[in-house]
C-alpha positions as CSV (number, residue, x, y, z in Angstrom):
1,M,-0.2,0.2,0.2
2,L,1.2,4.0,-0.8
3,K,0.9,6.4,1.5
4,Q,3.0,9.6,1.9
5,R,4.8,10.9,4.3
6,L,7.8,13.6,5.9
7,D,10.8,12.2,7.0
8,Q,14.6,14.0,7.7
9,R,17.6,12.5,6.6
10,Q,21.3,13.9,6.8
11,V,23.0,12.9,3.7
12,Q,26.5,14.4,2.3
13,K,26.6,15.5,-1.4
14,L,29.3,17.7,-2.9
15,I,27.4,20.8,-4.3
16,L,29.4,23.2,-6.6
17,A,29.3,26.9,-5.1
18,P,28.4,29.0,-8.3
19,A,32.0,30.3,-8.5
20,L,33.5,27.0,-8.2
21,Q,31.4,26.5,-11.1
22,Q,32.3,29.4,-12.9
23,A,36.1,28.6,-12.4
24,I,36.0,25.2,-13.8
25,K,34.1,26.9,-17.0
26,L,36.7,29.3,-17.4
27,L,39.7,27.0,-16.7
28,P,39.7,25.2,-20.4
29,L,39.2,28.4,-22.5
30,T,41.8,29.5,-25.1
31,N,42.7,33.4,-24.9
32,L,40.4,33.7,-28.1
33,E,37.7,32.1,-26.2
34,L,38.0,33.9,-22.7
35,V,37.6,37.0,-25.2
36,E,33.9,36.1,-25.9
37,V,33.3,35.3,-22.2
38,I,34.6,38.8,-20.8
39,D,32.8,40.8,-23.7
40,E,29.4,38.7,-22.5
41,E,30.0,39.7,-19.1
42,L,30.5,42.9,-19.8
43,S,27.5,43.5,-21.6
44,Q,25.2,41.3,-19.2
45,N,26.9,43.2,-15.6
46,P,27.6,46.9,-15.3
47,M,29.9,46.2,-12.6
48,V,32.5,45.2,-14.5
49,E,34.6,47.4,-16.7
50,V,37.5,47.4,-18.5
51,E,40.2,49.7,-17.0
52,G,40.8,52.9,-19.0
53,E,37.9,53.5,-20.6
54,A,35.6,54.6,-17.7
55,D,38.4,57.6,-17.5
56,D,38.5,58.3,-20.7
57,S,35.1,58.7,-20.9
58,T,34.9,60.6,-17.7
59,A,37.5,63.1,-18.5
60,A,35.2,63.7,-22.1
61,A,32.0,64.4,-20.5
62,D,34.0,67.0,-18.0
63,R,35.5,68.8,-20.9
64,Q,31.9,68.8,-22.7
65,A,30.3,70.1,-19.2
66,E,33.4,73.3,-19.6
67,L,32.6,73.6,-23.0
68,E,29.1,74.2,-22.5
69,D,29.3,76.0,-19.1
70,L,31.6,78.5,-21.2
71,G,29.0,78.5,-24.2
72,R,26.3,79.4,-21.8
73,R,27.7,82.4,-20.1
74,E,28.9,83.7,-23.4
75,R,25.3,83.9,-24.7
76,E,24.4,85.4,-21.2
77,A,26.6,88.1,-21.7
78,V,25.7,88.9,-25.5
79,E,21.6,89.1,-24.3
80,G,23.0,91.7,-21.6
81,L,24.2,94.3,-23.9
82,S,21.8,97.3,-24.7
83,L,21.3,98.6,-28.4
84,P,22.6,102.5,-28.6
85,D,19.9,104.9,-29.0
86,G,17.6,105.1,-32.0
87,E,18.7,101.0,-33.2
88,K,16.6,98.4,-33.2
89,A,16.8,94.6,-33.2
90,P,16.2,92.8,-36.5
91,E,13.2,91.3,-37.3
92,A,12.8,87.3,-36.6
93,E,12.6,87.0,-40.2
94,S,15.2,88.4,-41.5
95,E,17.6,86.9,-38.3
96,D,16.2,83.4,-39.6
97,A,17.2,84.0,-42.6
98,Y,20.8,85.4,-41.7
99,G,21.3,83.0,-39.8
100,A,20.7,80.2,-42.5
101,N,23.0,81.8,-44.8
102,F,25.7,81.8,-42.2
103,Q,25.1,78.8,-40.0
104,E,28.4,77.2,-40.1
105,Y,30.2,80.2,-38.9
106,L,27.4,81.5,-36.3
107,D,26.7,77.8,-34.4
108,D,27.7,78.8,-30.9
109,G,27.3,74.8,-30.1
110,F,29.7,72.8,-29.1
111,R,32.8,71.8,-32.0
112,P,34.9,69.1,-31.8
113,H,38.3,69.7,-33.3
114,F,38.3,66.4,-34.7
115,R,36.3,64.2,-37.3
116,E,34.9,60.6,-36.9
117,T,37.7,58.7,-38.9
118,R,36.5,55.4,-39.8
119,E,38.8,52.1,-40.8
120,A,38.5,50.8,-44.3
121,V,37.1,47.9,-44.9
122,S,40.1,44.9,-45.4
123,L,39.8,43.5,-48.9
124,E,40.6,40.0,-47.3
125,N,36.9,40.4,-45.9
126,T,34.9,41.6,-49.3
127,L,36.5,38.1,-50.8
128,S,33.5,35.8,-52.1
129,R,33.2,32.4,-50.6
130,S,34.2,29.3,-52.9
131,P,32.2,27.4,-54.0
132,S,31.9,24.2,-52.6
133,L,31.5,20.8,-54.2
134,W,28.0,20.2,-54.3
135,D,27.3,24.1,-55.4
136,H,29.6,23.4,-58.4
137,L,28.2,19.8,-59.2
138,N,24.4,22.1,-59.0
139,W,25.8,24.3,-61.5
140,Q,26.4,22.0,-63.9
141,A,23.4,20.2,-63.6
142,S,21.0,23.0,-64.2
143,L,23.4,23.5,-67.5
144,T,23.0,19.6,-68.7
145,F,19.9,18.2,-67.4
146,F,16.4,19.8,-68.7
147,D,14.3,16.9,-68.0
148,K,12.7,17.2,-64.6
149,E,13.0,13.3,-63.5
150,D,16.5,13.6,-64.5
151,R,16.9,17.1,-63.0
152,E,15.4,15.6,-59.4
153,V,17.4,12.2,-59.4
154,A,21.0,14.2,-60.0
155,Q,20.2,16.4,-57.5
156,F,19.3,13.8,-54.9
157,I,22.9,11.9,-56.0
158,I,24.5,15.3,-55.6
159,G,22.9,16.0,-52.0
160,N,24.4,12.6,-51.2
161,V,27.9,12.8,-52.2
162,N,30.4,13.1,-49.7
163,E,33.4,15.2,-49.4
164,D,35.6,12.8,-51.2
165,G,32.8,12.7,-54.0
166,Y,31.6,9.5,-53.7
167,L,27.9,8.3,-53.8
168,M,26.6,7.3,-50.0
169,T,23.2,5.6,-51.0
170,S,23.2,2.5,-53.6
171,V,21.4,2.6,-56.6
172,E,18.6,0.3,-55.2
173,E,18.0,2.9,-52.9
174,T,18.3,6.0,-54.6
175,A,16.2,4.9,-57.2
176,R,13.2,4.0,-54.4
177,L,13.4,7.4,-53.2
178,C,13.4,8.8,-56.2
179,R,10.4,6.7,-57.3
180,T,12.5,5.8,-60.6
181,T,14.4,2.6,-62.0
182,P,17.7,1.8,-61.7
183,E,18.8,2.2,-65.0
184,K,17.1,6.0,-64.7
185,V,19.6,6.4,-61.8
186,E,22.7,4.5,-63.5
187,E,21.9,7.0,-66.6
188,V,22.3,9.9,-64.4
189,R,25.3,8.8,-62.4
190,A,27.0,8.5,-65.9
191,V,26.8,11.4,-66.8
192,L,27.9,13.2,-63.3
193,R,30.7,11.1,-63.5
194,M,31.7,13.1,-66.4
195,F,31.6,16.4,-64.1
196,D,34.0,18.8,-62.9
197,P,35.6,16.7,-61.1
198,V,36.1,13.5,-63.0
199,G,34.7,10.6,-61.2
200,V,32.3,12.3,-58.2
201,A,29.5,10.2,-57.6
202,S,30.8,6.8,-58.0
203,L,30.1,4.1,-55.6
204,D,33.7,3.0,-55.1
205,L,37.7,3.5,-56.0
206,R,37.5,1.0,-59.2
207,E,34.7,3.7,-60.7
208,A,36.2,6.4,-59.7
209,L,39.8,5.9,-61.3
210,L,37.5,4.1,-64.4
211,A,36.0,7.2,-64.9
212,Q,39.0,9.3,-65.0
213,M,40.5,7.0,-67.4
214,D,37.8,7.1,-69.5
215,H,37.8,10.8,-69.7
216,L,41.6,11.1,-70.1
217,Q,41.4,8.5,-72.9
218,V,43.7,6.5,-71.6
219,G,44.6,3.6,-73.7
220,D,46.9,1.5,-71.2
221,E,44.8,-1.8,-71.3
222,V,47.1,-3.3,-68.4
223,A,46.8,0.1,-65.8
224,R,43.1,-0.6,-66.8
225,T,43.1,-4.4,-66.1
226,I,44.8,-3.5,-62.7
227,V,42.1,-0.9,-61.5
228,E,39.3,-3.2,-62.7
229,H,40.4,-6.7,-61.3
230,H,43.4,-6.5,-59.0
231,L,43.3,-3.4,-57.0
232,P,43.0,-5.5,-53.4
233,L,47.1,-6.6,-54.7
234,L,47.8,-3.0,-55.7
235,E,46.4,-1.8,-52.2
236,K,48.7,-4.9,-50.4
237,S,51.4,-3.3,-53.0
238,D,52.1,-6.9,-54.1
239,F,53.6,-6.2,-57.1
240,A,54.9,-9.3,-57.7
241,Q,51.9,-11.2,-57.7
242,L,50.6,-8.5,-60.0
243,A,53.4,-9.1,-62.6
244,K,53.0,-12.9,-62.5
245,I,49.0,-13.2,-63.1
246,L,49.8,-10.5,-65.9
247,N,52.5,-12.2,-67.1
248,I,54.8,-8.9,-67.3
249,P,58.3,-8.1,-66.1
250,L,58.2,-6.7,-62.5
251,T,60.3,-3.7,-63.8
252,E,57.6,-3.2,-66.6
253,I,54.6,-3.3,-64.3
254,K,56.2,0.3,-62.2
255,L,55.2,2.5,-65.4
256,H,51.3,0.9,-65.4
257,I,51.4,1.5,-61.3
258,D,52.7,5.2,-62.2
259,L,50.0,5.8,-64.3
260,I,47.2,4.7,-61.9
261,R,49.0,6.9,-59.2
262,S,48.6,9.7,-61.2
263,L,45.1,9.5,-60.9
264,D,42.8,11.4,-58.2
265,P,41.5,8.8,-55.6
266,T,39.5,11.2,-54.3
267,P,38.1,13.7,-56.8
268,G,35.7,15.8,-54.2
269,R,38.7,17.0,-52.2
270,K,39.8,19.2,-54.9
271,Y,36.2,21.5,-53.9
272,S,36.9,20.8,-50.1
273,E,37.1,24.0,-48.1
274,E,40.3,23.3,-46.2
275,K,39.9,25.5,-42.4
276,T,42.9,27.4,-41.6
277,F,43.3,27.3,-37.7
278,Y,45.6,30.0,-36.2
279,V,47.2,29.2,-33.1
280,V,47.4,32.1,-30.4
281,P,50.0,30.3,-27.6
282,D,48.5,31.0,-24.2
283,I,51.8,30.4,-22.4
284,V,55.4,31.9,-23.2
285,V,58.7,30.3,-22.3
286,T,61.7,32.2,-22.5
287,K,65.2,32.0,-21.4
288,E,66.8,35.1,-19.6
289,G,70.4,34.0,-18.7
290,D,70.6,30.4,-17.0
291,E,66.9,31.0,-15.7
292,W,63.5,29.8,-17.9
293,K,60.8,32.5,-17.6
294,V,57.3,31.4,-18.3
295,S,54.5,34.3,-18.7
296,L,51.1,34.1,-19.1
297,N,50.3,35.6,-23.0
298,D,47.6,38.3,-22.3
299,E,48.0,40.3,-25.3
300,G,44.6,40.9,-26.6
301,L,42.7,40.2,-23.0
302,P,41.3,43.5,-21.4
303,R,42.4,44.5,-17.8
304,L,39.1,44.3,-15.7
305,R,37.9,46.0,-12.0
306,I,34.9,46.7,-10.4
307,S,33.2,50.4,-11.4
308,P,33.6,53.0,-8.7
309,Y,30.9,54.8,-10.3
310,Y,28.3,51.4,-9.8
311,R,29.9,50.9,-6.6
312,A,29.0,54.8,-5.6
313,L,25.9,54.4,-6.9
314,L,25.1,51.1,-4.7
315,A,26.1,53.2,-1.3
316,Q,23.5,55.8,-2.6
317,A,20.8,53.0,-3.3
318,A,21.2,52.1,0.3
319,Q,19.7,55.3,1.3
320,G,15.9,54.6,0.7
321,H,15.8,52.1,-2.6
322,P,15.8,48.8,-1.6
323,E,15.1,47.4,-5.0
324,A,17.8,49.0,-6.7
325,Q,20.2,47.8,-4.1
326,R,19.3,44.6,-4.1
327,F,20.0,44.4,-7.9
328,L,23.4,46.0,-7.9
329,K,24.7,43.6,-4.7
330,D,23.6,40.9,-6.6
331,K,26.0,42.5,-9.8
332,L,28.7,43.1,-7.4
333,K,28.8,39.5,-6.3
334,K,28.5,38.3,-9.6
335,A,31.5,40.7,-10.5
336,L,33.9,39.5,-7.8
337,W,32.6,35.9,-8.7
338,F,34.0,36.4,-12.1
339,L,37.5,38.4,-11.1
340,R,37.9,35.9,-8.9
341,S,37.7,33.0,-11.4
342,L,39.7,35.0,-13.6
343,D,42.8,35.7,-11.4
344,Q,42.3,31.7,-9.9
345,R,42.7,30.7,-13.8
346,N,45.5,32.5,-14.6
347,Q,47.3,31.1,-11.1
348,T,46.5,27.4,-11.9
349,I,47.8,27.8,-15.7
350,A,50.8,29.2,-14.6
351,R,51.8,26.7,-12.1
352,V,51.3,24.2,-14.5
353,A,53.2,26.1,-16.9
354,R,56.0,26.3,-14.6
355,Y,56.2,22.7,-13.2
356,I,56.1,21.6,-16.9
357,V,58.8,23.8,-17.7
358,N,61.2,22.9,-14.8
359,R,60.9,19.4,-15.9
360,Q,61.6,19.8,-19.4
361,K,64.7,21.6,-19.2
362,E,66.8,19.9,-21.1
363,F,63.7,19.4,-24.3
364,F,63.9,23.0,-24.4
365,E,67.5,23.2,-24.4
366,K,68.6,19.9,-26.3
367,G,65.7,18.9,-28.2
368,L,63.4,15.2,-28.4
369,D,66.4,13.2,-27.2
370,A,66.1,15.2,-23.5
371,I,62.2,15.0,-22.9
372,K,61.3,13.7,-20.0
373,P,58.0,11.3,-19.2
374,L,55.2,13.2,-17.9
375,T,51.6,12.3,-16.4
376,L,48.7,14.2,-15.4
377,M,48.8,12.7,-12.1
378,E,52.0,13.9,-11.3
379,I,51.5,17.6,-11.8
380,A,48.0,17.0,-9.6
381,Q,50.1,15.5,-7.0
382,E,53.3,18.4,-6.6
383,I,51.0,21.3,-7.4
384,G,48.1,20.2,-4.8
385,V,45.4,19.9,-7.4
386,H,42.9,16.9,-8.8
387,E,43.8,15.5,-11.8
388,S,40.7,16.7,-13.6
389,T,42.2,20.3,-13.3
390,V,45.1,19.5,-15.0
391,G,43.3,18.0,-17.7
392,R,41.1,21.0,-18.4
393,V,44.2,23.4,-18.1
394,V,45.9,21.5,-20.9
395,A,43.1,21.0,-22.7
396,N,43.1,23.6,-25.9
397,K,45.9,25.5,-24.6
398,H,49.5,25.9,-26.5
399,I,53.3,26.6,-25.4
400,L,55.5,29.2,-27.2
401,T,59.5,27.8,-26.9
402,P,62.5,28.2,-28.4
403,Q,61.9,24.8,-30.1
404,G,59.0,26.0,-31.4
405,V,54.8,26.3,-30.6
406,F,53.5,23.1,-28.8
407,S,49.9,21.7,-27.6
408,L,50.4,20.9,-23.4
409,K,49.2,17.7,-24.7
410,Y,52.2,17.4,-26.4
411,F,54.5,16.7,-23.0
412,F,52.1,13.9,-21.3
413,H,52.9,10.9,-22.7
414,K,53.8,7.4,-21.2
415,S,57.8,6.1,-19.6
416,L,59.4,3.3,-20.5
417,S,62.4,1.6,-18.0
418,G,66.3,1.6,-19.4
419,D,68.2,-1.1,-18.5
420,Y,69.6,0.5,-15.6
421,G,66.0,1.8,-14.3
422,E,65.9,5.6,-16.0
423,E,62.8,6.7,-17.6
424,V,62.6,6.9,-20.8
425,S,59.7,9.2,-23.0
426,S,58.0,7.3,-25.4
427,L,58.2,10.3,-28.0
428,K,61.8,9.3,-27.6
429,V,61.6,5.7,-28.8
430,K,58.9,6.6,-31.7
431,D,61.1,9.0,-33.0
432,R,63.9,6.4,-32.9
433,I,61.8,3.8,-34.7
434,R,61.5,6.4,-37.2
435,R,65.0,7.7,-38.2
436,L,65.6,3.9,-38.0
437,V,63.2,2.8,-40.6
438,E,63.9,6.1,-42.6
439,N,67.8,4.8,-42.5
440,E,67.3,1.0,-43.2
441,D,68.4,-0.4,-46.2
442,G,65.7,-1.0,-49.0
443,S,66.5,-4.3,-50.1
444,R,66.4,-5.5,-46.3
445,P,64.2,-3.7,-44.5
446,L,64.3,-4.0,-40.7
447,S,61.2,-6.1,-39.1
448,D,59.8,-5.1,-35.6
449,I,62.1,-7.6,-33.8
450,E,64.9,-6.2,-35.8
451,I,63.8,-3.0,-34.6
452,G,63.4,-4.0,-30.9
453,D,67.0,-5.7,-30.7
454,L,68.4,-2.2,-31.8
455,L,66.5,-0.3,-29.3
456,A,67.8,-2.8,-26.8
457,K,71.4,-2.5,-27.6
458,E,70.5,1.5,-27.1
459,N,69.2,0.7,-24.0
460,L,65.6,0.9,-24.8
461,R,64.0,-2.8,-24.3
462,I,60.7,-2.8,-25.6
463,A,58.4,-5.9,-26.3
464,R,57.9,-6.4,-30.3
465,R,54.2,-6.0,-30.0
466,T,55.1,-2.3,-28.4
467,V,57.5,-1.6,-31.7
468,T,54.4,-2.7,-34.0
469,K,52.2,-0.5,-32.2
470,Y,54.4,2.9,-32.4
471,R,55.1,1.8,-35.9
472,K,51.6,2.1,-36.9
473,Q,51.0,5.4,-34.9
474,L,54.1,6.8,-36.8
475,G,52.0,5.7,-40.3
476,L,55.2,3.5,-41.1
477,A,54.1,0.3,-43.5
478,P,55.7,-3.4,-42.4
479,S,58.8,-4.2,-43.4
480,H,57.5,-6.6,-46.4
481,I,55.6,-3.9,-47.7
482,R,58.6,-1.5,-47.3
483,K,60.6,-3.9,-49.3
484,R,58.2,-4.0,-52.5
485,K,57.8,-0.5,-52.5
486,A,62.0,0.0,-52.6
487,L,61.8,-2.4,-55.3
488,M,59.5,-0.9,-57.4
489,E,61.2,2.7,-56.9
490,G,64.1,1.1,-57.7
491,N,65.7,2.1,-54.7
492,P,67.5,-1.0,-53.0
């Protein structure tokens, strides 16, 4: 039987205060993102202002008041003058007509000695957006398909083409959704594949490469046969098996492979909009003598303070204006939270950055060979914060060093143990693997086991599976594929 009742319970809960929530929100922001948050706070809270702006506006207002007062006193002095005997004051109509002709010279109001100058619009901001792949295809379709059904099918196909230029829906599914036949879809698709870029709207790599061969009128039957029937062997770089199947010498097959490589496997990328990401370092590291200096990059960040005008207004509102007092008091509390959160954010970032710099001094002086392993937990224990706090600090942050600009995450990686118990960074091991592969004999490439043996001689003992994992992370092919490529390229 269900019934309602009242009871009391004593429990412990972790409740984040508003100030703490705001500090957590500000911690992972970059400088560019922080500027947006500050602008939003300035627009919503009158208690927060930028240092210098209020002083300038107050001084300008005082100068304006002085000029207005001076003009008022001059007008009063003129009005107090009496006209000589026999003279009359000019009539109102003639005075208006006279003033209309010489208004520019008789204006007794305040006339500033400066003119507002507007910055010219940058020509870079007037450039039009480059057409996307879909815009380019739809423009060609509007000039090609005049039948209504063909145009609708073409628009549907173009809408389902990905950035690489491949059709993401099957012919049967396209025909069902367009309420037409698969033959009609294939007919339209055959026309689309000859659009610019050639090969677009293909279902797979084979169709795209064959369409480009047809467009270029390639007469190489061996290359066409490889694309049409033996693409899996080409992807594996199994050139010896290809030569055996096609019954041609291994040296001759290289010419056909070079022809295939000249084709574009992703035709749609030609019109992809590549975004340029600009990195503004949040931390700057410089060396002064024998000491490394860490400073936060506050360029572009305004210096904030509590508005003295609204603080005075709050004191006045305490005398008979309770609603205004509550409003201003709430805004003052939020402003203090915001400024305190900004200060706490800067202090936490500076502490993390200083520890990283002190830990990686040899890296900044000697390079990658001297980098040391580092974890989030290690920094958290050293500076007395939670590991998640360090994770928020290093998120999306960059540091400018004599070695270049790095993401803070770059310095966090696992450690490996050497023969004498010392810790070795995984980045150093990866760099050593990369250099071993680059300098190997092309006719006898190093296997993962041989790479592990060479690293062991350098006091870097890691398992073969670890070598394989690092090699894959570096984007290096296995030894047998590297050997085939070396033989094909004639670089033994």
